[in-house]
C-alpha positions in Angstrom: -0.2 0.1 -0.2 1.0 3.5 -1.2 -0.3 6.5 0.3 -3.6 4.5 1.2 -4.0 2.6 -2.1 -3.4 -0.9 -3.2 -0.9 -1.0 -6.0 -1.2 -4.1 -7.8 0.0 -5.5 -11.3 -2.4 -6.2 -14.1 -1.4 -9.8 -13.4 -2.4 -9.7 -9.5 -5.2 -7.3 -10.6 -6.7 -10.5 -13.4 -6.2 -13.3 -10.6 -7.7 -11.6 -7.9 -10.9 -10.7 -10.3 -11.1 -14.3 -11.5 -10.7 -15.6 -7.9 -13.1 -13.6 -5.6 -15.9 -12.8 -8.8 -18.4 -15.4 -9.5 -20.1 -13.9 -12.4 -16.4 -14.3 -14.1 -16.1 -18.1 -15.4 -13.0 -19.2 -17.4 -14.1 -22.7 -19.4 -11.4 -24.6 -18.5 -11.8 -27.1 -21.5 -11.9 -24.6 -24.1 -8.3 -23.7 -22.2 -7.4 -27.7 -22.5 -8.2 -27.5 -25.6 -6.3 -24.9 -27.5 -3.3 -26.0 -25.3 -3.5 -29.8 -26.8 -3.9 -28.1 -30.4 -0.7 -26.1 -29.7 1.0 -29.0 -28.6 0.0 -31.2 -31.6 1.2 -28.5 -33.8 4.4 -28.8 -32.8 4.0 -32.7 -33.2 5.8 -32.8 -36.8 9.1 -31.8 -35.0 9.2 -34.2 -32.3 11.6 -36.9 -33.1 10.1 -40.3 -34.2 11.8 -43.6 -34.2 10.7 -46.4 -36.3 11.8 -49.9 -36.6 10.9 -53.3 -38.3 12.4 -56.7 -38.5 11.9 -59.5 -40.9 13.4 -63.1 -39.7 13.3 -65.6 -42.2 14.6 -69.3 -41.8 15.4 -71.5 -44.7 16.0 -74.9 -44.8 16.6 -77.2 -47.8 17.2 -81.1 -48.0 21.4 -81.7 -48.5 22.5 -82.7 -51.7 24.8 -86.3 -51.5 26.5 -87.8 -54.8 26.7 -91.7 -54.1 29.2 -93.6 -55.9 28.1 -97.0 -56.9 
């Protein structure tokens, strides 16, 4: 308080208004939806690791020459 007045930063005034005024409502689902939208926009730049494996086994009968 300075000279009997309460001095607040804008951020503090907004926070106090939101906390103490029941007429002001913030729908949190919209805030969360926008947050996930922004996170999704950066997804193409996230590293992605892919791998695949292909295992084959091949067997065949042996060849032998017999002398008669």
